[in-house]
C-alpha positions in Angstrom: -2.4 11.4 20.2 0.7 12.4 22.3 2.8 13.4 19.3 4.0 17.0 19.7 6.5 17.2 16.9 6.1 19.6 14.1 7.8 20.8 11.0 8.4 19.4 7.5 10.9 16.8 8.8 8.6 15.3 11.6 7.6 12.2 9.7 11.1 11.6 8.4 12.4 11.8 12.0 9.9 9.2 13.1 10.8 6.8 10.2 14.5 7.2 11.0 14.1 6.7 14.8 15.9 3.4 15.7 14.1 3.2 19.1 11.0 1.8 17.3 13.0 -1.2 16.2 14.4 -1.7 19.7 17.8 0.0 18.9 19.6 2.8 20.5 22.0 5.2 18.8 24.9 6.0 21.1 27.4 8.8 20.3 31.1 8.0 20.7 32.5 8.9 24.1 36.2 8.9 25.0 37.5 5.4 24.2 34.0 4.0 23.6 32.7 3.8 20.0 29.3 5.0 18.9 26.7 3.3 16.7 23.5 1.3 17.0 23.1 -1.1 19.9 20.2 -3.4 20.8 17.9 -1.9 23.5 16.0 -3.7 26.2 12.5 -2.5 25.3 9.9 -4.3 23.1 10.1 -3.1 19.4 6.9 -1.9 17.7 8.4 -2.6 14.2 10.5 -5.5 13.2 14.2 -4.9 12.3 13.8 -6.0 8.7 11.1 -3.4 8.0 13.0 -0.6 9.7 16.2 -1.4 7.7 14.2 -1.5 4.5 12.9 2.0 5.2 16.4 3.3 5.9 17.6 1.8 2.6 14.8 3.5 0.7 15.3 6.8 2.3 19.0 6.8 1.4 18.3 6.3 -2.3 18.9 9.3 -4.6 15.8 11.5 -4.9 14.0 11.0 -8.1 11.9 13.6 -9.9 8.7 13.6 -8.0 5.4 13.5 -10.0 2.4 15.3 -8.6 -0.2 12.6 -7.9 -3.5 13.5 -9.5 -6.4 11.0 -9.4 -7.7 12.4 -12.7 -4.4 11.4 -14.4 -3.3 8.1 -12.8 -1.2 7.1 -15.9 0.9 10.2 -15.9 4.6 9.2 -15.8 3.7 5.5 -16.3 2.2 5.4 -19.8 4.7 6.2 -22.6 4.4 7.9 -25.9 5.3 5.8 -29.0 8.6 7.7 -29.0 9.4 6.1 -25.6 9.0 9.2 -23.4 6.6 9.1 -20.4 3.6 11.2 -21.0 2.7 14.2 -18.8 -0.9 15.3 -18.2 -2.9 18.5 -17.5 -6.4 19.8 -17.7 -7.5 21.9 -20.7 -10.4 24.4 -20.4 -13.1 24.1 -23.0 -15.4 26.8 -24.5 -18.0 26.0 -21.9 -15.5 26.6 -19.1 -15.4 23.0 -18.1 -12.0 21.3 -17.7 -11.0 18.2 -19.7 -7.9 16.1 -18.9 -5.3 15.1 -21.5 -2.1 13.0 -21.6 0.5 14.7 -23.7 4.0 13.9 -25.0 6.6 16.6 -24.6 7.3 16.5 -28.3 4.9 18.5 -30.4 2.9 16.5 -32.9 3.1 13.3 -30.9 0.4 12.1 -28.5 -2.4 14.3 -27.1 -4.7 11.7 -25.6 -8.1 12.3 -24.0 -7.8 10.9 -20.5 -11.5 9.9 -20.5 -11.0 7.7 -23.6 -7.6 6.4 -22.4 -9.1 5.3 -19.1 -12.1 3.7 -20.7 -9.8 1.7 -23.1 -7.6 0.5 -20.3 -10.5 -0.5 -18.1 -11.8 -2.5 -21.1 -8.5 -4.2 -21.6 -8.3 -5.1 -17.9 -11.8 -6.6 -18.1 -10.6 -8.9 -20.8 -7.5 -9.9 -18.8 -9.8 -11.5 -16.1 -8.9 -15.2 -15.6 -11.6 -17.8 -16.0 -12.5 -19.5 -12.7 -11.7 -22.9 -14.1 -8.1 -21.9 -14.3 -7.8 -20.9 -10.7 -7.2 -24.4 -9.5 -4.2 -24.9 -11.8 -2.8 -21.5 -10.7 -3.2 -22.4 -7.0 -1.4 -25.7 -7.5 1.4 -24.1 -9.5 1.8 -21.3 -7.0 1.9 -23.6 -4.0 4.7 -25.6 -5.7 6.6 -22.4 -6.4 6.2 -21.2 -2.7 7.4 -24.6 -1.4 10.4 -24.5 -3.8 11.2 -20.9 -2.7 11.2 -21.8 1.0 13.3 -24.9 0.4 15.9 -22.7 -1.3 15.6 -20.2 1.5 16.5 -22.8 4.1 20.0 -23.2 2.6 20.4 -19.5 2.3 19.3 -19.1 6.0 22.0 -21.7 7.1 24.7 -19.8 5.1 23.4 -16.5 6.6 23.6 -17.8 10.2 27.1 -19.1 9.5 28.2 -15.6 8.3 26.5 -14.1 11.3 28.5 -16.4 13.7 31.7 -15.4 11.8 31.0 -11.7 12.2 30.2 -12.1 15.9 33.5 -14.0 16.3 35.4 -11.2 14.5 33.8 -8.7 16.8 34.8 -10.7 19.9 38.4 -11.0 18.6 38.4 -7.2 18.0 37.3 -6.5 21.5 40.0 -8.8 22.9 42.7 -7.0 21.0 41.3 -3.7 22.2 41.3 -4.9 25.9 44.9 -6.1 25.5 46.0 -2.8 23.9 47.0 -4.5 20.7 45.2 -2.0 18.5 44.6 1.7 18.6 41.3 3.4 19.4 41.0 4.6 15.7 41.4 1.1 14.4 39.0 -0.3 17.0 36.3 2.3 16.2 36.6 1.8 12.4 36.3 -2.0 12.6 33.7 -2.1 15.3 31.4 0.0 13.2 31.9 -2.3 10.2 31.3 -5.5 12.2 28.3 -4.1 14.0 26.7 -3.0 10.8 27.2 -6.4 9.2 25.7 -8.1 12.2 22.6 -6.0 12.1 22.2 -6.6 8.4 22.6 -10.4 8.7 20.2 -10.5 11.7 17.6 -8.8 9.6 18.2 -11.1 6.7 17.9 -14.1 8.9 14.6 -12.8 10.2 13.3 -12.3 6.7 14.3 -15.9 5.7 12.8 -17.5 8.7 9.2 -17.2 7.5 6.9 -20.1 6.8 4.9 -21.3 3.8 1.6 -21.1 5.7 1.5 -17.3 5.6 2.3 -17.1 1.9 -0.3 -19.7 1.1 -2.9 -17.8 3.2 -2.2 -14.6 1.3 -2.5 -16.5 -2.0 -5.8 -18.1 -1.1 -7.2 -14.8 0.2 -6.5 -12.8 -3.0 -6.4 -15.4 -5.8 -10.1 -14.9 -6.7 -9.4 -11.3 -7.7 -7.8 -12.6 -10.9 -11.3 -13.3 -12.1 -12.2 -9.6 -12.1 -9.2 -7.6 -13.1 -11.3 -4.5 -14.1 -12.4 -4.3 -10.5 -8.9 -4.7 -9.2 -7.7 -1.8 -11.4 -10.6 0.6 -10.9 -10.9 0.2 -7.2 -7.3 0.9 -6.5 -6.0 4.4 -5.8 -3.7 6.3 -8.2 -0.5 4.7 -6.8 -2.0 1.2 -6.9 -3.1 1.7 -10.4 0.4 2.8 -11.4 2.0 -0.2 -9.7 -0.5 -2.6 -11.4 0.1 -1.1 -14.8 3.9 -1.3 -14.4 3.7 -4.9 -13.2 1.3 -6.2 -15.8 3.2 -4.6 -18.7 6.7 -4.6 -17.2 6.8 -0.8 -17.5 6.4 -1.1 -21.3 2.9 0.3 -22.0 2.8 2.7 -25.0 0.2 4.6 -26.9 0.2 5.0 -30.6 -2.6 5.7 -33.2 -5.3 5.8 -30.5 -4.6 2.4 -29.0 -2.4 1.0 -26.3 0.6 -1.2 -27.3 3.0 -3.3 -25.4 5.8 -5.9 -26.2 5.6 -7.4 -22.7 2.7 -8.7 -20.7 2.1 -11.2 -17.9 1.3 -14.4 -19.8 -1.8 -15.5 -17.7 -3.5 -12.1 -18.4 -2.9 -12.1 -22.1 -5.3 -14.9 -23.1 -7.7 -12.4 -24.8 -5.1 -10.3 -26.5 -6.7 -10.9 -29.9 -10.1 -9.6 -28.6 -8.3 -6.6 -27.2 -6.8 -5.9 -30.6 -10.1 -6.4 -32.4 -11.8 -3.9 -30.0 -9.0 -1.4 -30.5 -8.1 -1.5 -26.8 -4.6 -2.9 -26.7 -2.2 -4.5 -29.1 0.3 -7.1 -27.8 3.3 -6.5 -30.2 5.1 -9.7 -29.2 8.7 -9.6 -30.5 10.3 -12.6 -32.2 12.2 -14.7 -29.8 10.3 -13.1 -26.9 8.6 -15.3 -24.3 5.7 -13.6 -22.4 6.6 -13.3 -18.8 4.6 -15.3 -16.2 3.5 -14.2 -12.8 6.6 -15.8 -11.3 9.1 -14.9 -14.0 12.0 -12.6 -13.4 11.8 -9.2 -15.1 13.7 -8.9 -18.3 14.6 -5.9 -20.4 12.9 -5.2 -23.6 13.3 -2.6 -26.3 10.4 -0.2 -26.8 8.2 -0.7 -29.9 9.4 0.8 -33.1 8.1 4.3 -33.9 
């Protein structure tokens, strides 16, 4: 309500402002180095989240796709040739617009968006997990969470050890500077490096200091949604639909001969893959020597299906 900033960069300036994470940026002055320093005020965002935002904003800009709720699969669905499909409305004789997904190569796919969306919703409906399996999933997930946090405890100890070493290095550097054993240029260069490492390690330690209760609460709150995957897909906005499709099919969803195809699919959602094939909704083209990924599996690379 008191925001008086304007212009195209206003939001970017807010996201990059270190004050919200209880940090102050100080410019170099005479013999004093500049950089980020802890402030005395209460942060309104944790250091980990702030640093993650800075990391994402430093990444090279990708080609931005225009978000259109009528074409949620644009840039996510692929033609059988491996190229992501584009999409645009086409005006019919009656003057009404109809949406289509198209491959950039002539003679490849020209897919009715209405039919494509109906097919995918039908496939997601068949992915729904029977309620009788939720208990097994809950037990397996709780074990995985406990295993992850046990491993994180050791990583946290190593991180704290590295943090102590960096703080010690910074202290030694300051001693050398006070005793005039190093030049200002050397001090400025190494101070910035040590300070940046300390901030990164502090953020990492915060991230690893979580507890299993929060993860278990999230799991118990959302686990029931697996029994209605059609609802999960259809009620999500365009960006959520895209992320769900990429996650379920490991970014390997293709379209060929009026049906979806994929070589990769989350194992627990593939139990009705034969029904999907019989109904001409989706074909799971599992490759030889390929093991379907589970919800907790690491992403693996797979070649696109043959043309």
